[in-house]
KEKE-3310 file (N, C-alpha, C; in steps of 0.2 Angstrom, whole numbers, plus 5000, padded with zeros to 4 digits):
npx = (5005:5010:5021:5011:5005:5017:5021:5012:5014:5023:5022:5010:5018:5027:5019:5015:5027:5030:5020:5022:5036:5030:5019:5030:5037:5026:5027:5038:5036:5030:5038:5045:5037:5035:5047:5047:5037:5042:5054:5047:5038:5049:5054:5042:5043:5055:5049:5041:5049:5053:5064:5065:5055:5036:5030:5041:5043:5030:5031:5038:5032:5024:5028:5034:5023:5019:5027:5028:5015:5014:5022:5014:5003:5010:5013:5003:4996:5005:5011:5025:5033:5036:5047:5067:5072:5058:5059:5060:5070:5080:5074:5068:5078:5083:5074:5071:5083:5081:5074:5077:5089:5081:5074:5085:5091:5080:5077:5092:5097:5098:5105:5115:5111:5102:5106:5116:5106:5105:5116:5110:5100:5109:5113:5107:5101:5116:5114:5107:5106:5116:5132:5135:5121:5123:5135:5129:5118:5127:5133:5122:5121:5132:5133:5119:5124:5133:5128:5120:5127:5137:5126:5120:5131:5136:5128:5125:5124:5121:5107:5107:5103:5096:5095:5083:5085:5097:5095:5086:5091:5101:5091:5087:5101:5103:5092:5097:5108:5099:5093:5103:5111:5098:5099:5112:5107:5097:5107:5117:5107:5104:5115:5119:5108:5111:5124:5117:5114:5122:5126:5115:5115:5128:5129:5116:5124:5133:5125:5120:5132:5134:5124:5125:5137:5136:5127:5110:5105:5112:5123:5135:5148:5146:5140:5147:5156:5165:5171:5177:5187:5194:5199:5208:5218:5223:5228:5239:5246:5251:5261:5268:5269:5265:5258:5239:5225:5208:5193:5179:5162:5150:5135:5131:5118:5106:5097:5086:5085:5076:5066:5064:5061:5058:5057:5059:5068:5080:5085:5088:5098:5106:5110:5117:5126:5133:5137:5146:5158:5162:5165:5178:5184:5201:5203:5209:5204:5193:5177:5162:5144:5143:5132:5117:5115:5131:5145:5161:5178:5192:5209:5221:5235:5240:5245:5246:5245:5241:5231:5220:5220:5213:5200:5197:5194:5184:5175:5176:5170:5158:5152:5149:5145:5129:5114:5102:5095:5088:5080:5074:5086:5089:5104:5123:5131:5147:5154:5168:5180:5196:5208:5224:5232:5242:5253:5252:5239:5219:5206:5194:5200:5206:5194:5187:5196:5194:5182:5180:5184:5178:5167:5172:5174:5160:5156:5165:5158:5155:5156:5167:5186:5193:5210:5213:5221:5226)
npy = (4994:5007:5007:5011:5020:5028:5028:5033:5046:5049:5048:5060:5068:5072:5074:5085:5091:5089:5098:5110:5112:5113:5127:5135:5133:5135:5151:5154:5154:5163:5174:5174:5175:5190:5195:5190:5197:5215:5210:5213:5224:5231:5229:5236:5246:5248:5247:5254:5265:5263:5256:5242:5230:5228:5216:5210:5211:5207:5193:5191:5193:5183:5171:5172:5171:5159:5149:5152:5150:5138:5129:5133:5124:5115:5110:5113:5101:5091:5086:5090:5084:5069:5071:5071:5082:5091:5104:5108:5115:5114:5113:5126:5136:5131:5136:5149:5155:5149:5159:5171:5173:5169:5183:5191:5186:5190:5203:5211:5223:5228:5217:5217:5221:5215:5203:5203:5199:5185:5182:5183:5174:5162:5163:5164:5149:5143:5142:5132:5121:5105:5100:5093:5096:5107:5110:5103:5112:5127:5120:5118:5133:5138:5134:5141:5153:5152:5149:5160:5172:5167:5168:5183:5190:5200:5212:5212:5224:5237:5249:5264:5277:5286:5298:5295:5280:5278:5280:5271:5259:5261:5259:5245:5240:5242:5237:5222:5223:5225:5211:5201:5206:5204:5189:5188:5191:5182:5173:5173:5172:5157:5153:5156:5149:5134:5136:5137:5126:5116:5118:5116:5101:5096:5101:5091:5079:5078:5077:5063:5056:5061:5056:5040:5039:5042:5040:5042:5045:5049:5057:5055:5047:5030:5011:5008:5017:5017:5004:5005:5014:5007:4997:5006:5012:5000:4995:5004:5005:4991:4995:5006:5004:5013:5018:5014:5012:5008:5013:5005:5010:5010:5017:5015:5007:5011:5006:5009:5022:5024:5016:5024:5037:5037:5033:5046:5055:5046:5046:5055:5058:5049:5057:5068:5061:5059:5073:5077:5069:5071:5085:5082:5072:5072:5080:5071:5060:5045:5046:5036:5029:5012:5001:5002:5008:5008:5014:5018:5021:5027:5028:5038:5036:5034:5028:5013:5019:5033:5032:5027:5037:5045:5042:5039:5055:5057:5048:5054:5068:5065:5061:5072:5079:5089:5086:5089:5095:5085:5078:5080:5076:5068:5059:5052:5039:5031:5016:5010:5000:4996:4995:4990:4991:4974:4970:4962:4959:4956:4964:4960:4954:4966:4971:4962:4960:4975:4973:4963:4968:4979:4971:4968:4978:4983:4973:4976:4984:4998:5012:5014:5014:5002:4989:4981:4965:4959)
npz = (5000:5004:4995:4982:4985:4986:4972:4965:4971:4964:4953:4950:4954:4941:4932:4936:4934:4922:4916:4919:4911:4900:4901:4902:4889:4880:4885:4880:4869:4865:4866:4860:4847:4850:4846:4832:4828:4829:4821:4810:4809:4809:4794:4788:4791:4783:4770:4768:4769:4755:4752:4751:4744:4748:4748:4753:4768:4771:4769:4778:4788:4789:4787:4799:4810:4803:4809:4823:4829:4822:4833:4843:4840:4841:4853:4863:4857:4865:4855:4853:4863:4860:4852:4853:4858:4868:4868:4856:4850:4838:4828:4828:4828:4816:4805:4808:4804:4790:4787:4788:4779:4768:4770:4764:4755:4744:4747:4746:4749:4760:4769:4777:4789:4793:4792:4803:4813:4811:4821:4834:4831:4832:4845:4855:4852:4855:4868:4873:4866:4863:4858:4847:4841:4840:4832:4819:4816:4815:4802:4793:4792:4787:4775:4771:4770:4764:4749:4748:4749:4734:4727:4727:4733:4728:4728:4740:4754:4765:4769:4765:4761:4763:4776:4785:4782:4789:4800:4806:4802:4813:4824:4821:4823:4838:4843:4841:4850:4860:4860:4864:4876:4884:4881:4889:4900:4904:4903:4913:4921:4920:4925:4939:4943:4942:4948:4963:4962:4962:4973:4982:4979:4981:4996:5000:4996:5007:5018:5017:5016:5031:5037:5032:5040:5052:5069:5071:5081:5092:5086:5086:5079:5068:5070:5059:5053:5066:5065:5051:5055:5063:5058:5049:5057:5066:5052:5049:5062:5062:5051:5055:5069:5076:5090:5098:5107:5112:5120:5130:5132:5145:5148:5164:5173:5164:5159:5170:5170:5158:5160:5175:5169:5154:5139:5129:5139:5139:5127:5127:5138:5131:5121:5127:5133:5122:5120:5130:5131:5118:5121:5131:5123:5114:5100:5089:5091:5089:5090:5096:5092:5099:5101:5107:5124:5123:5118:5110:5111:5100:5100:5096:5092:5105:5121:5134:5148:5146:5137:5149:5157:5148:5148:5160:5163:5155:5162:5175:5170:5166:5177:5185:5177:5171:5175:5177:5168:5160:5169:5183:5197:5191:5188:5183:5177:5171:5165:5161:5148:5142:5130:5123:5109:5102:5093:5077:5082:5081:5075:5079:5093:5097:5102:5109:5119:5126:5128:5139:5148:5151:5157:5169:5174:5176:5184:5198:5203:5197:5186:5185:5178:5169:5163:5151:5153:5142)
capx = (4999:5014:5023:5009:5004:5023:5019:5006:5017:5029:5016:5007:5026:5030:5012:5017:5033:5028:5015:5024:5038:5023:5019:5035:5038:5022:5029:5046:5036:5024:5042:5049:5032:5035:5055:5046:5033:5047:5058:5044:5038:5057:5056:5037:5047:5061:5045:5037:5051:5053:5071:5063:5047:5032:5031:5046:5040:5024:5032:5043:5026:5018:5032:5037:5016:5015:5034:5025:5008:5013:5024:5011:4998:5010:5016:4998:4993:5006:5019:5033:5037:5038:5053:5071:5071:5054:5057:5060:5075:5085:5071:5066:5083:5083:5068:5072:5090:5081:5068:5081:5090:5079:5073:5091:5091:5074:5080:5100:5100:5096:5109:5121:5106:5098:5110:5118:5102:5107:5120:5104:5097:5114:5118:5098:5104:5120:5115:5102:5108:5121:5139:5131:5116:5127:5139:5124:5115:5133:5137:5117:5120:5135:5130:5116:5127:5139:5125:5117:5134:5138:5121:5119:5136:5138:5123:5124:5123:5118:5106:5109:5105:5094:5093:5078:5086:5102:5092:5081:5097:5103:5087:5090:5105:5100:5086:5098:5110:5096:5093:5110:5108:5093:5102:5116:5104:5096:5113:5118:5102:5105:5122:5115:5104:5114:5128:5114:5107:5128:5127:5110:5117:5135:5124:5114:5126:5139:5120:5120:5138:5134:5119:5128:5143:5135:5122:5104:5102:5120:5127:5140:5148:5141:5147:5151:5161:5169:5174:5183:5193:5198:5203:5213:5220:5227:5234:5245:5250:5257:5265:5272:5271:5260:5251:5233:5219:5203:5190:5172:5160:5142:5128:5129:5109:5103:5089:5083:5084:5071:5058:5060:5060:5055:5062:5061:5073:5083:5088:5092:5104:5112:5114:5121:5133:5138:5142:5150:5163:5164:5169:5181:5191:5206:5200:5212:5202:5188:5172:5154:5140:5146:5125:5112:5118:5136:5150:5169:5183:5199:5214:5226:5242:5241:5250:5240:5245:5236:5224:5218:5219:5210:5194:5196:5195:5178:5171:5173:5165:5149:5149:5149:5138:5124:5108:5092:5088:5086:5074:5077:5086:5095:5113:5123:5139:5148:5161:5174:5185:5203:5212:5230:5233:5249:5255:5249:5230:5214:5203:5188:5203:5205:5187:5186:5200:5190:5172:5182:5188:5174:5164:5175:5172:5152:5156:5168:5156:5153:5159:5174:5188:5198:5211:5213:5227:5230)
capy = (5001:5010:5007:5011:5028:5032:5030:5039:5053:5052:5050:5067:5075:5069:5075:5094:5094:5092:5104:5116:5114:5115:5132:5138:5131:5141:5156:5155:5155:5169:5179:5170:5179:5196:5195:5192:5205:5218:5211:5212:5231:5236:5227:5236:5254:5251:5244:5263:5271:5262:5253:5235:5228:5228:5209:5203:5215:5207:5189:5189:5192:5179:5164:5171:5170:5152:5145:5152:5145:5129:5129:5133:5120:5104:5110:5112:5093:5089:5083:5089:5078:5063:5072:5070:5088:5094:5110:5108:5123:5114:5114:5130:5139:5130:5140:5155:5157:5151:5164:5178:5172:5170:5190:5194:5184:5195:5211:5210:5230:5229:5212:5216:5223:5207:5195:5204:5199:5182:5180:5183:5167:5155:5165:5160:5142:5138:5142:5126:5116:5099:5103:5088:5099:5117:5109:5103:5120:5128:5119:5122:5139:5143:5132:5143:5160:5152:5150:5168:5176:5166:5172:5188:5192:5210:5216:5215:5232:5244:5253:5271:5280:5294:5300:5291:5274:5278:5280:5262:5256:5261:5257:5238:5236:5244:5228:5218:5222:5224:5205:5202:5208:5199:5183:5187:5191:5175:5166:5173:5169:5152:5149:5157:5144:5130:5138:5136:5118:5112:5119:5110:5095:5095:5100:5084:5073:5081:5075:5059:5055:5058:5050:5034:5037:5044:5038:5046:5049:5056:5062:5053:5039:5023:5007:5003:5020:5015:4997:5007:5019:5003:4995:5009:5013:4996:4993:5011:5003:4988:4996:5009:5005:5022:5014:5015:5011:5008:5013:5002:5015:5008:5022:5012:5008:5015:5003:5011:5029:5022:5014:5029:5044:5035:5032:5050:5054:5040:5046:5063:5056:5049:5063:5074:5058:5060:5079:5078:5064:5076:5091:5081:5069:5075:5081:5067:5052:5045:5043:5034:5023:5005:5000:5004:5014:5007:5017:5015:5028:5027:5034:5036:5036:5034:5021:5011:5024:5039:5029:5025:5045:5049:5036:5043:5061:5057:5045:5060:5073:5060:5060:5079:5085:5092:5081:5089:5097:5079:5076:5082:5073:5061:5056:5047:5038:5029:5012:5007:4994:5000:4989:4993:4988:4974:4970:4955:4956:4957:4971:4956:4952:4971:4974:4956:4963:4980:4973:4959:4975:4983:4967:4968:4987:4985:4968:4978:4992:5001:5019:5015:5013:4995:4990:4974:4963:4954)
capz = (5000:5004:4989:4977:4985:4983:4965:4964:4972:4958:4944:4952:4951:4937:4929:4937:4932:4914:4913:4922:4909:4893:4900:4901:4882:4876:4886:4876:4860:4867:4865:4849:4843:4850:4841:4826:4827:4828:4812:4806:4811:4804:4788:4785:4791:4778:4767:4769:4767:4748:4754:4751:4742:4755:4749:4759:4775:4771:4769:4782:4795:4789:4789:4806:4813:4803:4815:4831:4826:4822:4838:4848:4840:4842:4860:4866:4857:4867:4852:4856:4870:4857:4852:4858:4862:4868:4866:4848:4849:4834:4821:4826:4824:4808:4801:4809:4800:4783:4786:4789:4773:4763:4767:4763:4746:4740:4747:4747:4750:4767:4769:4783:4796:4795:4794:4811:4817:4811:4828:4837:4835:4835:4850:4858:4850:4859:4877:4873:4862:4865:4855:4841:4836:4837:4824:4813:4814:4810:4797:4789:4793:4786:4771:4768:4770:4757:4746:4748:4745:4727:4722:4727:4737:4725:4729:4746:4755:4772:4768:4771:4757:4766:4785:4788:4783:4795:4809:4805:4803:4821:4829:4821:4826:4845:4845:4840:4854:4866:4862:4865:4886:4885:4882:4891:4909:4903:4903:4920:4930:4922:4928:4947:4945:4941:4953:4967:4963:4964:4982:4984:4979:4988:5004:5001:4999:5012:5025:5014:5019:5036:5039:5030:5044:5060:5072:5069:5089:5095:5080:5084:5074:5069:5073:5054:5054:5068:5061:5046:5057:5069:5054:5046:5063:5064:5048:5051:5068:5059:5047:5056:5074:5078:5095:5100:5110:5113:5126:5128:5138:5145:5155:5171:5176:5161:5157:5175:5167:5153:5166:5176:5166:5150:5133:5127:5143:5140:5121:5126:5142:5126:5115:5132:5135:5117:5118:5137:5127:5113:5125:5132:5120:5108:5090:5084:5096:5086:5096:5093:5097:5097:5101:5113:5128:5122:5116:5111:5107:5098:5107:5092:5096:5112:5126:5140:5153:5143:5139:5155:5159:5144:5153:5166:5161:5153:5167:5180:5167:5167:5185:5189:5174:5177:5171:5181:5163:5157:5172:5191:5201:5190:5190:5176:5179:5164:5168:5155:5150:5141:5130:5121:5104:5100:5084:5077:5085:5075:5079:5084:5099:5102:5106:5114:5126:5130:5131:5144:5153:5151:5162:5175:5176:5177:5188:5200:5208:5190:5189:5187:5171:5171:5159:5149:5157:5138)
cpx = (5003:5018:5019:5006:5011:5025:5016:5008:5020:5027:5014:5013:5028:5026:5015:5020:5033:5025:5015:5031:5034:5024:5026:5037:5032:5023:5034:5042:5032:5031:5044:5044:5034:5042:5054:5044:5037:5051:5052:5041:5044:5057:5050:5039:5052:5056:5043:5043:5054:5058:5071:5054:5043:5030:5036:5044:5034:5023:5035:5038:5023:5023:5032:5029:5017:5020:5031:5019:5010:5018:5020:5005:5002:5011:5010:4995:4999:5014:5023:5036:5038:5044:5059:5072:5063:5053:5058:5063:5078:5082:5068:5071:5085:5078:5069:5077:5088:5076:5072:5086:5086:5076:5079:5092:5085:5074:5087:5102:5100:5100:5110:5114:5105:5102:5115:5113:5101:5108:5115:5100:5102:5113:5111:5102:5109:5118:5110:5103:5115:5127:5137:5127:5119:5130:5134:5121:5121:5133:5131:5120:5124:5136:5127:5119:5131:5135:5121:5122:5137:5131:5119:5123:5139:5132:5121:5123:5119:5115:5104:5109:5100:5091:5089:5080:5093:5101:5090:5086:5101:5099:5086:5092:5103:5096:5091:5105:5105:5096:5100:5110:5104:5095:5107:5113:5101:5100:5118:5114:5103:5112:5121:5112:5108:5122:5125:5112:5114:5129:5123:5113:5124:5130:5120:5119:5132:5131:5121:5125:5137:5130:5121:5133:5141:5127:5115:5102:5107:5123:5135:5143:5146:5146:5152:5157:5164:5173:5178:5187:5197:5203:5208:5216:5226:5231:5241:5248:5252:5260:5269:5273:5268:5257:5242:5230:5211:5200:5183:5171:5152:5139:5128:5120:5105:5095:5082:5079:5078:5065:5058:5060:5056:5059:5066:5068:5081:5087:5091:5099:5110:5113:5119:5127:5136:5142:5147:5158:5167:5169:5176:5187:5197:5201:5204:5208:5196:5183:5164:5149:5141:5138:5123:5115:5126:5143:5159:5172:5189:5201:5220:5231:5244:5243:5243:5239:5239:5230:5219:5215:5214:5203:5193:5192:5186:5173:5172:5170:5158:5148:5146:5146:5133:5117:5101:5089:5084:5078:5079:5079:5091:5102:5114:5128:5140:5155:5162:5179:5191:5206:5218:5231:5242:5248:5254:5241:5226:5209:5197:5192:5203:5200:5186:5188:5197:5183:5174:5183:5185:5166:5167:5172:5165:5154:5159:5166:5152:5156:5165:5178:5193:5201:5211:5219:5231:5234)
cpy = (5007:5013:5010:5018:5031:5032:5034:5046:5054:5051:5058:5070:5075:5074:5083:5097:5095:5095:5111:5117:5115:5121:5137:5138:5137:5150:5159:5158:5162:5177:5179:5177:5188:5200:5196:5196:5211:5218:5214:5220:5234:5235:5232:5244:5255:5249:5252:5268:5269:5259:5245:5235:5226:5220:5207:5206:5208:5197:5184:5188:5185:5172:5165:5169:5164:5147:5144:5146:5137:5125:5129:5129:5113:5105:5110:5102:5089:5084:5082:5086:5072:5067:5072:5076:5093:5100:5114:5116:5123:5116:5123:5137:5139:5137:5148:5158:5156:5156:5170:5175:5172:5180:5193:5191:5188:5204:5212:5218:5231:5224:5215:5218:5218:5202:5197:5199:5189:5179:5179:5177:5162:5158:5161:5153:5139:5139:5136:5120:5112:5104:5099:5094:5105:5115:5106:5111:5126:5127:5121:5126:5143:5141:5135:5152:5160:5154:5155:5171:5172:5170:5178:5194:5200:5213:5219:5223:5233:5249:5262:5279:5287:5293:5294:5283:5272:5277:5274:5259:5257:5260:5251:5238:5236:5240:5225:5217:5223:5215:5199:5202:5204:5192:5184:5187:5184:5168:5164:5173:5162:5148:5151:5151:5137:5129:5133:5130:5113:5113:5114:5104:5093:5095:5092:5077:5073:5076:5066:5057:5056:5055:5042:5033:5039:5043:5044:5050:5056:5059:5062:5048:5033:5018:5004:5008:5018:5009:5000:5012:5012:5000:4998:5011:5005:4994:4999:5009:4997:4989:5001:5011:5011:5018:5016:5010:5013:5009:5010:5007:5009:5013:5015:5013:5013:5012:5007:5018:5027:5021:5020:5034:5044:5035:5039:5054:5051:5043:5054:5064:5054:5053:5066:5071:5061:5067:5080:5074:5069:5081:5089:5079:5074:5074:5078:5063:5051:5041:5041:5030:5017:4999:5001:5010:5011:5011:5016:5021:5026:5030:5035:5041:5036:5025:5019:5017:5028:5036:5028:5033:5046:5048:5040:5048:5061:5055:5052:5065:5069:5060:5068:5083:5084:5088:5082:5092:5094:5078:5076:5078:5068:5064:5051:5046:5031:5022:5011:5003:4999:4993:4992:4986:4982:4972:4963:4954:4958:4963:4968:4955:4959:4974:4968:4958:4970:4979:4967:4965:4978:4977:4967:4976:4987:4977:4970:4983:4999:5010:5018:5011:5007:4993:4983:4970:4960:4960)
cpz = (5001:5001:4985:4978:4986:4977:4962:4964:4966:4952:4945:4954:4946:4934:4930:4936:4923:4911:4915:4914:4898:4893:4899:4892:4878:4881:4881:4868:4860:4862:4858:4845:4842:4844:4834:4823:4825:4822:4809:4803:4806:4798:4785:4785:4784:4770:4762:4766:4756:4746:4751:4748:4748:4755:4754:4766:4778:4772:4772:4790:4794:4789:4794:4811:4810:4807:4820:4832:4828:4828:4842:4847:4843:4849:4864:4865:4860:4863:4851:4859:4867:4854:4854:4862:4863:4868:4860:4845:4842:4829:4820:4823:4818:4802:4800:4804:4794:4783:4785:4782:4769:4763:4761:4753:4743:4741:4752:4749:4758:4772:4779:4791:4795:4796:4802:4813:4818:4819:4833:4839:4836:4842:4856:4857:4854:4867:4877:4871:4866:4857:4849:4838:4836:4829:4819:4812:4811:4804:4792:4787:4787:4778:4767:4766:4761:4752:4742:4746:4737:4724:4720:4731:4733:4726:4739:4752:4764:4769:4771:4765:4757:4775:4785:4789:4785:4799:4810:4807:4809:4824:4828:4824:4836:4847:4844:4848:4862:4866:4865:4875:4886:4887:4886:4899:4908:4906:4911:4925:4928:4927:4938:4948:4946:4948:4961:4967:4964:4970:4984:4985:4983:4995:5006:5002:5005:5019:5022:5018:5027:5038:5038:5037:5052:5063:5070:5076:5090:5092:5079:5079:5073:5068:5067:5053:5059:5068:5056:5051:5061:5063:5051:5052:5063:5059:5047:5057:5065:5056:5047:5064:5075:5084:5096:5104:5112:5122:5128:5133:5139:5151:5161:5172:5170:5159:5165:5173:5161:5161:5170:5174:5160:5144:5128:5131:5142:5133:5121:5132:5135:5121:5120:5134:5128:5117:5124:5132:5122:5115:5128:5128:5115:5103:5089:5089:5091:5090:5093:5095:5093:5096:5107:5114:5128:5116:5115:5108:5107:5099:5101:5096:5104:5119:5132:5144:5151:5142:5143:5156:5156:5148:5156:5167:5159:5157:5173:5176:5167:5174:5187:5185:5177:5175:5173:5174:5159:5162:5178:5196:5200:5188:5186:5179:5173:5167:5159:5154:5142:5139:5125:5113:5102:5096:5083:5078:5081:5082:5081:5090:5102:5105:5109:5121:5131:5133:5138:5150:5156:5158:5169:5178:5179:5184:5197:5204:5202:5192:5191:5177:5174:5163:5156:5153:5151:5136)
residu = (MET:ILE:GLU:ALA:ASP:LYS:GLU:LEU:ASP:ASP:ALA:LEU:GLN:ALA:ALA:ARG:THR:LEU:ALA:ARG:ASP:GLN:ARG:ARG:ARG:LEU:VAL:TRP:ASN:LEU:TYR:THR:ALA:ALA:SER:TYR:ALA:LEU:ASP:ALA:LEU:PHE:LEU:ALA:ALA:PHE:ALA:ALA:LEU:GLY:THR:ILE:PRO:ALA:VAL:VAL:ALA:ALA:GLY:TYR:ALA:ALA:GLY:GLY:ALA:ALA:ILE:VAL:ALA:GLY:THR:GLN:LEU:VAL:THR:ARG:LEU:GLY:TRP:ASN:LEU:ARG:ALA:ARG:ASP:PRO:SER:LEU:ILE:GLY:PRO:LEU:VAL:ILE:LEU:ALA:VAL:ALA:LEU:HIS:LEU:ALA:VAL:VAL:ALA:ALA:ALA:PRO:GLN:ILE:ALA:PHE:PRO:PHE:LEU:ALA:ASN:VAL:PHE:THR:VAL:PHE:ALA:PHE:ALA:MET:LEU:TRP:LEU:SER:VAL:ARG:ASP:SER:LEU:VAL:ILE:TRP:THR:LEU:GLY:THR:ALA:GLY:LEU:GLY:ALA:LEU:PHE:ALA:ALA:VAL:GLY:GLU:ARG:LEU:ALA:VAL:PRO:THR:ALA:SER:ARG:ALA:GLU:ILE:TRP:LEU:VAL:TRP:ALA:PHE:PHE:ALA:LEU:ILE:LEU:GLY:ARG:PHE:MET:ILE:LEU:SER:ILE:ASN:ALA:ASN:ALA:LEU:ARG:VAL:ARG:LEU:ALA:GLU:SER:ARG:GLY:ARG:LEU:ALA:ASP:THR:LEU:GLU:GLN:VAL:LYS:ALA:LEU:ALA:SER:HIS:ASP:GLU:LEU:THR:ARG:ALA:LEU:ASN:ARG:ARG:ALA:LEU:MET:ALA:SER:LEU:ALA:ARG:GLU:ARG:VAL:ARG:ALA:GLU:ARG:SER:GLY:VAL:PRO:PHE:ALA:ILE:GLY:MET:MET:ASP:LEU:ASP:HIS:PHE:LYS:ALA:VAL:ASN:ASP:THR:TYR:GLY:HIS:GLY:ALA:GLY:ASP:ALA:VAL:LEU:ARG:GLU:PHE:ALA:ASN:VAL:VAL:HIS:ALA:THR:MET:ARG:ALA:THR:ASP:VAL:PHE:GLY:ARG:TYR:GLY:GLY:GLU:GLU:PHE:LEU:ILE:VAL:LEU:VAL:GLY:THR:GLU:LEU:PRO:ALA:ALA:LEU:GLU:ALA:LEU:GLU:ARG:ILE:ARG:THR:ALA:VAL:GLN:SER:HIS:ASP:TRP:ASN:ALA:ILE:ALA:PRO:GLY:LEU:THR:LEU:THR:VAL:SER:ALA:GLY:VAL:ALA:HIS:PHE:HIS:LYS:GLY:GLN:SER:VAL:GLU:GLN:LEU:LEU:HIS:ASP:ALA:ASP:GLN:ALA:LEU:TYR:GLN:ALA:LYS:GLY:GLY:GLY:ARG:ASN:ARG:VAL:ILE:ALA:SER:LYS:SER)
# end
């Protein structure tokens, strides 16, 4: 039942994401329509000045309207979702370049400003297309330009016969630069979103790593991480002779804490005990929850006498700590067994020695630290 609910939630989330993406594509298509409309207005202005035939402006407007209407229809019907790129950027760019080249072929006297507009189309495409698709469009575009230059190259010009044409050309270039500015703003926004996404992903990975290596309740290392640390220290000690010791700690009468004050108080005790140990231990030592109310500390680079002193400091800190914030009148002590690593000893043997020493500490009256005799 839970799996079915999860599958339903995943399906609903996927449907919401798909609907949102489709809405964004329709909005972008409206921006494209506005861009075609602006270009058509400039062509109409050139036609009004007698620079180009009116049919060129009308043809461009009709072509742009057909591209926009076709994209709108295909997106609303969901046919675009069958394509490798549902945004259809590749086909739309090819159609836009072809339409621009057709205008230049029909009216080469305004070639320079209108060909400059092709750069805007390519700049937009390169923001979204893959390297492969970009190369395909570049190849088609350069081939089309080559054919155009071969056909009407000697007639390509900038319309500057009158002051009105000069100002119109200036306004058209201002529009092109404005489009580049908008593309730059969008590119910067995209980079910011990508940086934020990478930051969130890095944070998530750190959280996953922490969850994988730390005990959820106490935030100390978990048993798996402790065993990995012990294995590393053993290898280092065997190879270089650097000493280390371990301390196995068990909270005295912890069951009575749960029975008297409740499991919530018991959890709080475990968390606070971990805080006390972290505040008392060295930064180089490794500490974690071995299981239940049992904890393990790995004392790096430490001989047995220093290890006993370290565990005695922890025992004293726990005994003198004020536990009243968890439950009025609550007191807590800890027993510990200490074992020193000997060359050739396995991790299991070392843990067994520490556990036996802990057993002696518990049997000897608790609230004490005992060293292993092995």
